[in-house]
C-alpha atoms as one frame of an Amber mdcrd trajectory, in Angstrom:
protein
  -0.096   0.059  -0.362   2.518   2.588   0.922   4.439   2.109  -2.494   0.865
   2.699  -4.246   0.829   6.101  -1.883   4.221   7.355  -3.381   3.047   5.929
  -6.591   0.069   8.424  -6.661   2.186  11.129  -5.003   4.936  11.303  -8.066
   2.118  11.036 -10.318   0.890  14.901  -9.382   4.479  15.944  -9.381   6.337
  17.931 -11.871   9.178  16.387 -13.553  11.141  19.560 -13.912  12.917  19.336
 -17.484  16.283  21.324 -17.913  16.340  25.062 -19.099  17.691  25.841 -22.708
  20.764  27.134 -20.917  20.905  23.807 -19.582  22.163  22.386 -22.820  25.933
  23.630 -22.006  27.829  21.007 -20.164  28.913  22.042 -16.750  31.958  20.739
 -14.435  31.958  17.674 -12.193  31.651  19.315  -8.499  29.708  22.066  -9.310
  26.088  23.068  -8.163  23.434  21.388 -10.806  21.653  23.751 -13.773  18.270
  24.669 -12.090  15.708  27.548 -11.011  16.327  30.713  -9.095  15.140  32.748
  -6.499  15.267  36.463  -6.812  17.195  38.440  -4.161  17.810  41.916  -3.088
  18.814  45.090  -5.934  21.960  45.149  -5.496  22.642  41.645  -5.210  21.034
  40.678  -7.791  23.717  42.396 -10.151  26.048  39.643  -8.916  23.653  36.942
  -9.084  23.004  36.792 -12.491  21.431  33.597 -12.201  19.639  34.535  -8.761
  19.720  32.068  -5.778  19.938  28.145  -6.795  16.322  26.104  -5.197  16.723
  22.618  -4.107  14.302  21.246  -7.151  17.158  20.041  -9.488  20.413  20.429
  -6.978  21.944  16.779  -6.893  25.247  15.197  -6.149  26.998  14.135  -9.118
  27.982  10.099  -9.676  31.428   8.424  -8.475  33.224   7.817 -11.209  35.540
   4.953  -8.819  34.685   1.568  -8.240  32.861   1.952  -4.363  31.992  -2.044
  -2.713  29.020  -1.890  -0.547  31.651  -3.624   2.164  34.692  -1.599   1.916
  36.319  -3.702   4.799  35.360  -6.898   2.926  37.072  -5.679  -0.226  40.040
  -4.806   1.182  40.502  -7.572   3.246  40.029  -9.559  -0.093  42.418  -7.343
  -1.818  45.199  -8.124   0.990  44.334 -11.818   1.040  45.342 -12.298  -2.624
  48.178 -10.113  -2.702  49.501 -12.224  -0.371  48.882 -15.756  -2.519  49.779
 -14.660  -5.491  52.809 -15.420  -8.178  55.073 -12.365  -8.708  54.023 -12.355
 -12.026  50.325 -11.264 -10.908  51.319  -8.823  -8.384  51.640  -5.395 -10.344
  48.015  -5.707 -11.593  46.474  -6.556  -8.760  48.113  -3.865  -7.115  46.461
  -1.432  -9.994  42.988  -2.979  -8.502  43.803  -2.242  -5.264  44.575   1.369
  -6.142  40.893   1.184  -7.721  39.402  -0.054  -5.027  41.164   2.618  -2.827
  40.233   5.714  -5.213  37.043   5.855  -3.144  39.434   6.943  -0.081  40.470
  10.284  -1.448  44.140   9.624   0.213  46.799  10.644  -2.901  49.567   8.898
  -0.826  47.879   5.608  -0.453  47.394   5.912  -4.079  50.732   6.416  -5.012
  52.050   3.985  -2.599  49.931   1.221  -5.435  51.156   2.763  -8.206  54.788
   2.187  -6.714  53.899  -1.398  -5.730  52.413  -2.165  -9.100  55.545  -0.421
 -10.865  57.997  -2.223  -7.990  56.370  -5.943  -9.498  56.396  -5.365 -12.504
  57.672  -7.602 -15.375  56.892  -6.852 -19.505  58.085  -3.228 -20.401  55.212
  -1.934 -21.529  53.705  -1.805 -17.730  57.069  -0.472 -16.736  56.531   2.331
 -19.279  52.862   3.333 -18.451  53.728   2.948 -14.496  56.328   4.881 -15.119
  54.520   7.503 -16.671  51.758   7.475 -14.306  53.730   7.854 -11.441  55.220
  10.886 -12.971  52.104  12.109 -14.116  50.852  11.848 -10.479  53.232  14.279
  -9.774  52.276  16.467 -12.630  56.349  17.267 -13.430  54.996  18.635 -16.767
  54.073  21.603 -15.217  57.751  22.329 -13.860  59.667  25.166 -16.347  62.830
  23.721 -17.983  62.003  19.752 -17.560  61.823  17.509 -20.564  59.503  14.402
 -21.119  62.837  12.638 -20.829  63.930  14.327 -18.113  64.789  10.995 -15.156
  63.728  12.128 -11.295  66.961  10.131 -10.472  65.568   6.998  -9.894  64.459
   3.793 -11.698  61.039   3.771 -10.029  60.439   7.103 -12.658  62.951   6.600
 -15.062  62.718   6.220 -18.557  65.629   4.164 -19.516  64.918   1.765 -16.788
  61.521   1.452 -17.514  62.632   0.188 -21.167  64.383  -2.897 -19.048  62.611
  -6.273 -19.072  62.838  -8.357 -16.264  61.675  -7.723 -12.123  64.204  -6.996
  -9.720  61.645  -5.555  -6.632  64.598  -4.615  -4.438  66.205  -2.482  -6.366
  63.576  -0.321  -7.365  64.165   2.668  -5.430  67.599   2.639  -5.812  69.178
   5.437  -7.868  69.392   4.952 -12.194  72.212   5.265 -14.502  71.386   8.345
 -15.729  73.094  10.573 -14.031  76.124   8.725 -14.727  78.593  10.292 -17.280
  78.544   7.921 -20.587  81.488   6.338 -22.153  83.337   8.309 -24.551  82.101
   7.979 -28.073  84.522   6.274 -30.458  85.384   8.364 -33.417  82.651   7.464
 -35.881  84.925   9.021 -39.099  88.176   7.105 -37.622  86.261   3.943 -37.380
  84.584   4.262 -40.770  87.975   4.706 -42.364  89.784   1.814 -40.538  87.037
  -0.453 -41.717  87.507   0.755 -45.256  91.449   0.508 -45.317  90.427  -3.088
 -44.511  87.771  -3.881 -46.997  90.086  -5.277 -49.841  92.354  -7.196 -47.874
  89.515  -9.712 -46.063  86.349  -9.588 -47.739  85.847 -12.616 -49.733  82.042
 -11.788 -50.989  80.299  -8.593 -53.076  76.612  -7.904 -52.953  75.414  -5.870
 -56.320  73.438  -3.191 -55.812  72.800  -1.267 -59.099  76.367  -0.777 -60.342
  77.818  -0.565 -57.392  79.562  -3.500 -55.012  79.375  -3.742 -51.462  82.617
  -5.818 -50.284  81.975  -8.120 -47.181  83.083 -11.176 -45.123  81.352 -14.023
 -46.239  81.417 -15.678 -42.870  80.597 -12.281 -40.976  77.499 -12.067 -43.216
  76.565 -15.621 -42.427  76.383 -15.136 -39.071  73.850 -12.636 -39.029  70.864
 -15.414 -39.392  70.083 -18.939 -40.454  69.173 -17.512 -43.991  72.377 -15.933
 -44.510  74.410 -18.614 -43.341  72.145 -20.990 -45.715  72.468 -18.654 -48.729
  75.990 -18.138 -48.555  77.263 -21.537 -47.370  74.610 -24.064 -48.187  73.163
 -25.847 -50.972  72.230 -22.297 -52.983  74.337 -20.717 -55.996  75.017 -17.814
 -53.695  77.523 -20.025 -52.279  79.577 -20.693 -55.101  79.593 -17.265 -56.086
  81.604 -14.196 -55.064  79.455 -11.739 -56.493  75.663 -11.693 -54.950  72.892
  -9.283 -56.665  70.698  -7.363 -54.109  69.044  -4.845 -56.810  65.748  -6.309
 -55.880  65.861  -6.959 -52.401  65.092  -3.595 -51.349  68.194  -1.805 -49.628
  70.059   0.735 -50.556  74.149   0.638 -51.206  74.486   2.910 -47.502  72.127
   0.079 -46.226  74.460  -2.543 -47.177  77.724  -0.907 -46.371  76.021  -0.484
 -42.737  75.373  -4.151 -42.718  78.830  -4.702 -43.900  79.919  -2.623 -40.597
  77.618  -4.256 -38.321  78.942  -7.470 -39.302  82.030  -6.715 -38.584  81.630
  -4.046 -35.235  78.298  -5.373 -33.763  77.428  -1.540 -33.933  74.358   0.348
 -35.462  74.600   3.676 -33.257  77.354   4.460 -36.040  74.972   5.450 -38.349
  71.891   7.852 -39.234  68.698   7.216 -38.354  67.052   6.397 -41.368  70.102
   4.140 -42.038  69.053   2.378 -38.927  65.675   2.168 -40.116  66.848   0.118
 -43.703  68.907  -1.970 -41.052  65.697  -3.047 -38.968  63.704  -3.408 -42.381
  66.500  -5.832 -43.797  67.055  -7.605 -40.220  63.497  -8.870 -40.927  63.870
  -9.877 -43.660  66.321 -11.995 -43.467  65.560 -12.872 -39.699  68.932 -11.595
 -38.291  67.775 -10.898 -34.599  70.537  -9.562 -32.855  70.727  -6.910 -35.535
  66.981  -6.382 -35.219  67.069  -5.624 -31.205  70.059  -3.661 -31.728  68.712
  -1.325 -34.208  65.515  -1.669 -32.012  67.134  -0.351 -28.940  68.897   2.558
 -30.683  66.358   4.208 -32.449  64.249   3.798 -28.784  67.456   5.673 -27.782
  66.774   8.288 -30.248  63.330   9.002 -29.733  63.051  12.304 -27.776  60.237
  14.129 -28.503  56.643  14.061 -29.567  57.429  14.558 -33.263  60.111  12.138
 -33.210  57.605   9.633 -31.694  55.114  10.277 -33.819  57.262   9.903 -37.011
  58.999   6.690 -35.466  56.044   4.807 -34.077  54.598   3.782 -37.235  58.091
   2.417 -38.213  58.245   0.507 -35.111  54.944  -1.220 -35.542  55.625  -1.954
 -39.339  59.140  -3.462 -38.134  57.637  -5.229 -34.871  59.929  -3.159 -33.153
  59.119  -3.640 -29.843  61.518  -1.434 -28.070  60.983   1.307 -30.461  57.412
   1.388 -30.190  57.458   1.380 -26.123  59.500   4.404 -26.390  57.560   6.047
 -28.472  54.468   5.583 -26.529  56.825   6.608 -23.503  57.062   9.501 -24.851
  53.120  10.309 -25.397  52.292   9.092 -21.886  54.823  11.368 -20.497  53.637
  14.288 -22.347  50.208  14.000 -20.485  47.750  15.625 -20.300  49.242  17.868
 -23.381  49.031  14.925 -25.840  45.493  14.647 -25.582  45.388  17.657 -27.577
  47.330  16.320 -30.131  45.146  14.872 -32.736  48.010  12.912 -34.269  48.550
  10.959 -30.887  44.933  10.463 -30.283  44.452   8.612 -33.592  47.165   6.163
 -32.595  45.758   5.215 -29.195  41.995   5.923 -30.733  42.135   4.914 -34.677
  40.937   0.757 -34.351  43.527  -0.005 -36.931  46.337   1.492 -34.923  45.140
   0.123 -31.724  44.723  -3.353 -33.241  48.513  -2.790 -34.369  49.544  -1.634
 -30.865  48.003  -4.805 -29.690  49.813  -7.504 -31.983  52.938  -6.193 -30.496
  51.292  -6.276 -26.407  51.415  -2.577 -26.397  47.846  -2.259 -26.175  46.411
  -3.025 -22.449  43.912  -2.727 -20.133  46.609  -0.469 -17.824  47.301   1.916
 -20.566  44.096   2.793 -21.790  43.105   2.884 -17.543  45.943   5.434 -17.616
  45.097   7.367 -20.589  41.062   7.707 -19.302  41.577   8.903 -15.980  43.821
  11.850 -17.314  40.971  12.285 -20.200  38.416  12.393 -17.659  40.060  14.225
 -14.933  40.678  17.223 -18.187  36.813  17.258 -19.467  34.587  14.165 -18.311
  32.279  14.808 -21.154  35.123  15.104 -24.090  35.309  13.037 -26.953  38.547
  11.624 -25.835  37.201  10.410 -22.557  34.492   8.094 -24.356  37.142   6.541
 -27.276  39.570   6.084 -24.249  36.939   4.628 -22.076  35.994   2.283 -25.419
  39.762   1.082 -25.366  39.374   0.521 -21.980  36.413  -1.870 -22.483  37.411
  -3.520 -24.736  41.020  -4.744 -23.244  38.999  -5.757 -19.901  39.596  -8.793
 -18.961  38.970  -9.451 -15.419  35.325  -8.968 -14.108  36.378  -5.724 -11.826
  38.079  -4.176 -15.283  34.867  -4.681 -16.770  32.639  -3.089 -14.244  35.296
  -0.066 -13.909  35.349   0.175 -17.396  31.358   0.073 -17.803  30.736   2.294
 -14.701  33.072   5.076 -15.776  31.355   5.360 -19.482  28.072   5.436 -17.701
  29.669   8.322 -16.211  30.521  10.272 -18.390  27.507   9.721 -20.882  25.842
  10.954 -17.846  28.029  13.883 -18.152  27.205  14.565 -21.730  23.539  14.146
 -20.860  22.886  11.347 -23.319  20.792   9.244 -20.285  19.936   6.145 -22.584
  23.504   5.460 -23.322  24.131   5.918 -19.757  21.843   3.968 -18.525  23.259
   1.571 -20.636  26.672   1.169 -19.121  25.524   1.424 -16.196  23.386  -1.447
 -16.022  26.013  -3.670 -17.670  28.382  -2.581 -14.554  25.736  -3.324 -12.488
  25.620  -7.220 -14.154  29.556  -7.432 -13.863  29.330  -7.064 -10.304  29.196
  -3.626  -9.194  26.028  -2.438  -7.273  27.052   1.168  -7.158  26.255   1.279
 -10.646  22.485   0.894  -9.837  22.822   4.908  -8.013  23.598   5.440 -11.983
  20.917   3.739 -13.441  18.280   5.179 -10.996  19.700   8.516 -11.834  19.167
   7.998 -15.867  16.271   6.506 -14.574  14.923  10.238 -13.141  16.974  12.233
 -15.783  14.015  10.298 -18.436  11.312  11.001 -16.201  11.110   7.627 -14.564
  10.841   9.309 -10.920   8.943   6.297  -9.133  10.891   3.765 -11.043  14.238
   5.670  -9.778  12.457   5.069  -6.663  11.824   1.964  -6.245  15.244   1.262
  -7.708  16.918   2.761  -4.649  14.398   1.351  -2.088  15.136  -1.682  -3.520
  18.809  -1.808  -2.858  18.284  -0.306   0.650  16.605  -3.544   1.916  18.799
  -5.679  -0.104  22.169  -4.730   1.401  23.588  -3.821   4.427  22.413   0.868
   4.082  25.164   3.059   3.570  25.052   6.607   3.076  25.055   7.194  -0.486
  21.857   4.663  -0.890  19.952   7.105   1.093  21.553   9.865  -0.655  20.333
   8.546  -3.975  16.714   7.631  -2.815  16.536  11.387  -1.251  16.225  12.656
  -4.955  13.240  10.649  -6.026  11.136  10.950  -2.430   9.472  13.591  -2.099
   7.960  15.921   1.242   9.223  14.957   4.712  10.423  11.524   3.256  13.227
  13.405   1.121  14.440  15.435   4.293  14.505  12.092   6.362  16.441  10.356
   3.474  18.997  13.077   3.761  19.054  13.211   7.890  20.126   9.807   7.201
  22.733  10.043   4.569  24.414  12.290   7.043  23.886  10.418   9.655  25.578
   7.068   8.221  27.918   9.427   6.383  28.805  12.590   7.240  31.358  13.411
   4.688  28.602  13.599   2.482  28.205  17.072   0.871  25.003  17.043  -1.323
  22.906  16.592   1.968  24.435  19.928   3.482  24.110  21.805   0.361  20.507
  20.501   0.137  19.400  22.274   3.441  20.888  24.890   3.058  19.490  25.402
  -0.320  16.050  24.658   1.769  16.443  27.426   4.556  17.140  29.583   1.478
  14.166  29.212  -0.276  12.467  29.556   3.273  14.077  33.304   3.788  16.525
  31.976   6.235  19.950  32.834   4.894  21.818  32.927   8.124  20.724  29.670
   9.079  21.634  28.176   5.160  25.229  29.192   5.892  25.606  27.932   9.249
  24.596  24.897   7.658  27.035  24.683   4.955  29.728  25.698   7.473  28.985
  22.283   9.035  31.094  20.374   6.125  33.338  23.459   5.020  34.134  23.206
   8.515  36.287  19.920   7.482  35.904  18.977   3.690  36.884  22.031   2.057
  35.413  21.971  -1.683  34.743  24.362  -4.841  31.366  23.672  -4.828  30.246
  24.423  -0.856  32.677  27.716  -1.176  30.437  28.538  -4.088  27.293  28.034
  -2.168  28.411  30.419   0.343  29.835  32.600  -1.408  26.469  32.913  -3.153
  24.703  33.158   1.048  27.293  36.104   1.413  26.379  37.975  -1.673  22.425
  37.292  -1.064  23.366  39.428   2.259  25.438  42.190   0.603  28.225  40.704
   3.041  30.993  41.217  -0.221  34.020  40.830   1.873  33.082  37.715   3.162
  31.704  36.427  -0.053  35.129  37.633  -1.641  37.015  35.970   0.805  35.220
  32.354  -0.169  36.085  32.963  -4.087  39.432  33.697  -3.565  40.022  30.457
  -1.707  37.783  29.005  -4.414  40.289  29.720  -6.404  43.440  28.461  -4.365
  41.408  24.897  -4.993  40.692  25.319  -8.697  42.441  28.346 -10.282  39.785
  28.033 -13.526  36.729  27.417 -11.746  33.633  28.682 -13.418  31.115  30.018
 -11.261  27.250  30.065 -11.520  26.520  27.238 -13.719  29.797  27.979 -15.928
  28.691  30.801 -16.554  31.051  33.335 -14.922  34.692  32.897 -14.170  35.964
  33.354 -10.730  38.541  36.055 -11.579  35.757  38.014 -13.134  33.821  37.650
 -10.200  36.550  38.823  -7.969  36.960  41.949  -9.926  33.271  42.831  -9.561
  32.939  42.250  -5.694  36.309  44.349  -5.529  34.569  47.213  -6.329  31.981
  47.101  -3.865  34.882  46.660  -0.753  37.874  49.034   0.564  40.702  46.572
  -1.134  43.733  45.893   1.089  47.421  47.379   0.050  50.379  45.202   0.297
  51.240  46.153   3.965  47.121  45.964   4.808  47.736  42.308   3.208  50.249
  40.832   5.848  48.955  42.413   8.954  45.536  40.358   7.699  47.422  37.243
   6.889  49.658  37.552  10.169  46.054  38.138  12.040  44.405  35.063  10.250
  47.038  32.668  10.543  47.528  33.521  13.863  43.745  33.101  15.127  43.651
  29.599  12.807  41.549  30.931   9.848  42.719  29.086   6.827  40.007  30.118
   4.523  40.915  33.427   5.380  44.692  32.858   5.303  44.051  31.435   1.483
  41.867  34.365   0.668  44.512  37.000   1.494  47.535  34.959  -0.261  45.174
  34.907  -3.204  44.887  38.551  -3.537  48.444  39.153  -2.671  49.328  36.849
  -5.675  46.991  38.415  -7.715  49.444  41.985  -7.177  52.592  39.760  -7.481
  51.917  36.410  -9.416  55.385  35.691  -9.787  55.958  35.930  -5.812  56.873
  32.199  -5.225  57.694  32.679  -1.436  53.391  33.274  -1.609  53.042  30.045
  -3.564  55.295  28.090  -1.101  52.918  29.626   2.549  49.908  29.071   0.093
  50.665  25.378  -0.628  51.701  24.848   3.603  47.983  26.160   3.824  46.413
  23.686   1.851  47.994  20.787   2.885  46.811  21.634   6.389  43.250  21.543
   5.115  44.346  18.509   3.094  44.102  19.641  -0.239  47.119  17.958  -1.213
  46.496  18.251  -4.828  46.433  21.880  -5.004  48.874  22.117  -2.419  51.422
  20.452  -4.872  50.328  22.818  -7.523  50.983  25.734  -5.573  54.623  24.004
  -4.326  55.437  23.520  -8.424  54.142  27.190  -9.049  57.389  28.255  -6.432
  59.532  26.376  -7.569  59.158  27.833 -11.341  58.900  31.461 -10.434  61.919
  31.475  -8.282  64.560  33.164  -9.882  67.309  31.426  -7.226  68.764  28.194
  -7.201  68.974  27.931  -3.744  65.066  28.555  -3.081  64.256  26.303  -6.253
  66.258  23.800  -4.432  64.448  24.015  -1.305  60.815  23.517  -2.859  62.031
  21.125  -5.127  62.949  19.066  -1.716  59.388  19.447  -0.160  58.126  18.490
  -3.314  60.804  14.962  -3.036  59.706  15.131   0.679  56.237  14.722  -0.503
  56.641  12.038  -2.472  58.529   9.931  -0.352  62.245  10.573  -1.438  63.824
  11.762   1.436  67.182  11.297   1.132  66.755  13.064  -2.286  64.887  15.718
  -0.301  67.507  16.067   2.168  70.282  16.096  -0.488  68.714  19.595  -1.646
  68.342  21.263   0.977  71.693  20.581   1.660  73.206  21.978  -1.491  70.457
  24.847  -1.012  72.867  26.052   2.279  75.916  25.353   0.196  74.939  28.617
  -1.798  72.879  30.204   0.818  72.057  29.907   4.754  68.150  29.959   4.974
  65.816  29.603   7.420  63.226  27.463   5.116  66.928  25.228   4.053  67.427
  24.390   7.901  63.581  24.093   8.314  63.424  21.668   5.329  66.150  19.445
   6.929  64.789  19.574  10.470  61.148  19.106   9.137  62.556  15.601   7.154
  64.690  14.086   9.751  62.205  14.831  12.482  59.749  12.652   9.983  61.410
   9.213  10.932  61.498   7.615  14.670  63.898   9.653  16.191  66.796   8.350
  18.165  69.141  11.071  20.706  71.783  11.198  18.025  69.105  12.652  15.638
  66.845  14.110  18.014  69.955  15.924  18.660  70.562  17.089  15.095  67.206
  18.195  14.892  67.497  20.451  17.492  70.775  22.283  15.847  68.897  22.682
  12.701  66.132  24.291  13.954  68.261  26.744  16.317  70.212  27.353  12.727
  67.131  28.344  11.058  66.179  30.483  13.786  69.118  32.201  13.533  68.163
  32.818   9.676  66.060  36.227   8.354  62.529  34.779   8.092  59.127  36.345
   9.463  56.906  35.779  12.527  54.942  33.028  10.494  57.498  30.620  10.170
  59.479  31.130  13.067  56.901  30.850  15.314  56.434  26.984  13.446  59.511
  26.461  14.034  59.711  27.378  17.258  56.942  25.293  18.138  58.496  22.203
  16.269  61.272  22.974  18.337  59.206  22.536  21.747  57.697  19.515  20.515
  61.639  17.641  19.794  62.466  19.007  23.469  59.474  17.301  25.065  60.608
  13.831  23.312  63.983  14.366  24.283  62.447  15.291  27.994  63.573  18.625
  28.520  60.431  20.066  29.747  61.828  23.534  30.552  63.425  24.271  27.231
  60.092  23.226  25.556  57.692  25.651  27.463  60.103  28.204  27.340  60.160
  27.774  23.044  56.180  27.878  23.131  56.138  30.970  25.014  58.124  32.250
  22.169  56.181  30.931  19.840  53.185  32.379  21.656  54.897  35.923  22.078
  54.461  36.051  18.303  51.416  35.010  17.801  51.855  31.344  17.292  48.516
  30.427  18.317  49.188  26.158  17.972  51.633  26.606  20.682  49.046  26.483
  23.262  48.664  22.635  22.571  52.417  22.128  23.154  52.445  23.713  26.087
  49.264  22.149  27.687  51.720  18.800  27.125  54.244  20.305  29.415  51.866
  21.195  31.843  50.678  17.728  31.455  53.887  15.917  31.659  54.379  17.942
  34.843  51.252  16.760  36.399  49.335  19.970  35.979  46.372  18.959  34.592
  44.335  21.848  35.230  47.080  24.819  33.594  47.039  22.026  30.493  43.539
  22.400  30.302  43.215  26.184  30.637  46.038  26.387  27.995  43.594  24.300
  25.139  40.679  26.663  26.074  42.539  29.563  25.015  43.463  27.823  21.911
  39.755  26.686  21.540  38.447  30.493  22.467  41.145  31.597  19.827  41.256
  29.046  16.878  38.663  29.432  14.011  39.272  25.680  13.668  38.990  24.087
  16.881  38.252  20.356  16.528  42.139  19.325  17.507  41.341  21.857  20.239
  38.925  19.876  21.361  39.948  16.192  21.144  43.296  17.637  22.373  41.464
  18.907  25.450  39.874  15.704  26.752  43.192  13.787  27.605  43.452  16.779
  30.271  40.019  16.303  32.203  37.481  14.041  33.789  36.059  11.254  31.872
  32.529  13.126  31.419  34.133  16.578  30.190  36.407  14.397  28.220  33.428
  12.467  26.042  31.836  15.912  25.956  35.228  17.546  24.106  34.856  14.521
  22.147  31.211  14.570  20.521  32.261  18.469  20.405  35.081  17.214  18.216
  33.284  14.780  16.437  30.293  17.192  15.354  33.046  19.969  13.952  35.136
  17.355  12.486  33.413  13.524  11.655  36.598  12.707  10.181  38.844  12.620
  13.152  39.125   9.378  14.409  40.753   9.282  17.733  37.055  10.618  19.290
  35.404   7.317  18.040  38.064   5.099  19.326  37.832   6.688  22.496  34.310
   6.320  23.286  34.598   2.869  22.397  37.438   1.490  24.602  35.325   3.611
  27.244  32.564   1.278  26.119  34.742  -1.580  26.214  35.699  -0.750  29.345
  32.633  -0.766  30.988  31.767  -4.241  29.143  29.702  -2.449  26.546  30.828
  -4.915  23.791  28.188  -4.625  21.330  28.087  -1.119  21.795  31.498  -0.606
  21.384  31.872  -2.666  18.434  28.739  -0.283  16.841  30.831   2.722  17.879
  33.877   1.707  15.541  31.513   0.099  12.710  29.927   3.508  12.303  33.211
   4.913  11.732  34.669   2.421   9.788  31.448   2.870   7.197  32.765   6.089
   5.971  36.055   6.175   6.893  38.161   2.976   6.850  41.071   3.799   8.699
  44.159   1.916  10.279  43.636   2.222  13.939  40.186   1.867  14.058  40.427
  -1.020  12.206  43.327  -2.560  14.259  41.026  -1.381  17.423  38.072  -3.322
  16.337  39.977  -6.032  15.417  41.220  -6.435  18.842  38.233  -5.732  20.369
  36.782  -9.181  17.810  39.668 -11.334  19.363  39.051 -10.431  22.913  35.477
 -11.699  22.631  36.214 -14.700  20.276  35.437 -13.683  16.822  38.398 -14.658
  15.051  37.130 -14.601  11.762  36.217 -10.996  12.126  39.382  -9.660  13.919
  41.624 -11.527  11.098  39.473  -9.842   8.398  39.419  -6.448   9.748  43.502
  -6.705   9.900  43.475  -7.857   6.027  41.775  -4.685   5.973  43.821  -2.536
   7.580  47.094  -4.332   6.163  45.880  -3.318   2.586  46.187  -0.024   4.185
  49.777  -0.246   5.870  51.233  -3.885   5.257  54.066  -2.911   7.533  51.911
  -2.005  10.399  53.981  -4.442  13.775  50.761  -4.317  15.868  48.248  -5.373
  13.076  50.647  -7.860  11.616  51.644  -9.160  15.359  47.363  -9.246  15.864
  46.690 -10.797  12.692  49.152 -13.769  12.975  48.136 -14.523  16.438  44.744
 -14.753  15.445  46.516 -17.328  12.243  47.823 -18.930  14.396  44.956 -19.656
  16.956  42.977 -20.817  13.737  45.916 -23.102  13.058  45.266 -24.938  16.221
  42.148 -24.821  16.298  41.644 -27.045  12.963
């Protein structure tokens, strides 16, 4: 009966079509195009589209694999990684990468790609994975760096990728690219010496037209079995001194090159045109060694896209594996620029070219996975994305690969508003076992006016599976009235990281003329998950209130995340709106900007600090120091991709070598190359002593487990940094770090001095360090008061509430941790603390539920380990093992989890 009532209501509810303006595709992550409400007269000029309504507001369909049960999927991947052969391990790491994409941890994803490259055996896989790792670091954005430049490590080395075989232990070693090459032989002298001896030992000549090429019979015969049979077998040529090669298809220069190769075994003495002739000759007469030599030499000559485009056809024609690999490597290392070269795209998208690549083993799921991800990132609705995803589907062999390709094709078709095609692909992905694609099926049905059918589909999904947040979020789109709101609230309860319910509730409050309440609602998610679409929405609200200063702050912060972001459904550039709003407020001078930055940085107002830096960079875009500061803020806000872009810009804009070395050092540190980061810092100091160089060295050393000697070195480095010129913002950070090292060394008085000095220059976060010192001195009340000061001063205070909970009684701690969870549900310590308290109170079921509700939206290592320990204590060894396996899939070297896993394994073995 409930279904029939809903059906009646759906029949009476209009399904609004998109307006004519909606035919233009909009970028993913922005608000859907929708109807608008009117605003005040002043704001109306700045809101050309008005304010959005809830009517057609909708979330995007995630374009990656999304398991129903992450823990189960992670555990299964770990088990297979532990038992698979080495030949299968590389592709299994790519499957692991695909599963983990939904967790949004760039370092975790890079670790998977590194592992895939580590166990890659064939040249093709090495070429693709090395290029993929390079792309993830976006080295293409470095000024003065070419696609063939090497990072110095085998992991990404273009030359090492062209060597077949697997040595997992050497993958992180330095490659040979930096070493000096052996002196080249003087080609002219060598050719002259060879020429002088031709008449002395040649015993057979090859006629090409009127020319004779004198050769040594046994040396030519040694090139291949066919030549041996020709020159020493029963053929007439074996009894002749002159053999006619006029119709063979080789020039006189080419045949002379064959003669020289037969004596020297070298092809690097000849120009590329001659080597191509030799390659064709080698194929014709089955000269395998000559073919390999030509293949390797030509591969080494491919330096740029133009070379690759010329040589790849020869490589495919002559089946020269290394040459084709080298050409592909250039195309891949030039991404994303290669996507805009139609000649390059024809290599990957033309069916005939794709078939030729496949025949040589150079068309694979891995190749098209990489290409399609780059294309989707560049433009989700592009033709290139469609064609590359079709290639991905074509080369998918395993079930998960098919599911991924089909689901992503569905997402692209949905973005292009080709709803029937999208529905077809989503349904095919469901058939391949990807349950989440049902959300895509429901969405395409809804877009085609089948709202009730979409509702029933999601309703069925919720009843069949253990419900998760995205299921209720999707069903809310197709519900009506109070049920829609209830589904939104349930979605937030199950997964507070979903941004759409917050946006919907905020816009709903705007429709009710409660704009302040709308801002409060959207603030909830901006407080712990910064995203361009939420900042855009809040900026709209501030414009409607004619609070142009706050609106400008949000738009500037937004543009630090996505510099080319288009506001108002892709109709107005963010930069243009900044210009319009700038006329409505008093602009700050450079001195004002520094004062504002100091004030906002000190009050832990990261969004405000980003906005100030954006204004300063607008006036001086070549100021590398400002780009660096922006990267620090973005890292603090967990926006790693944007932070790395800012670091690259800092590196590109600096005019001094010692500064460039520092920024390169930070980039290397963030990609896991600590030794190289230290080397860059040392080189920088050798050129010029600076705060940032010493700070980089200290930070890199302190990132590992410090022994007393290392701690002493870090202290000396930080003291050296503090002696160098810098501003209060950075010196406050150095003092804070120095205090932390002193605490670890048990030098509490020195630590307190550092923290007090940091507070004197308004480094507000030093309150936390000082509280720790008081706590270690058994002054809990002072520690609690110190954290209270931080809470009062900081705009972002979730971590402060969490830390203060350590310095108060259980009830007050519970209140603080509940507040921390409310402000930032991604922080895991509060869940673990509450679960541990419940376990101590022998409330085992409630303890498990506390962890399980958080693991459902954030399967994090420490929470999985704790739940595994709970399961073990309760005698549930199977669940304990599964949680251990899922945790080890995130970090296979986590000692405590390994010990627990081995213990449960031993117990299982003994019980058999």
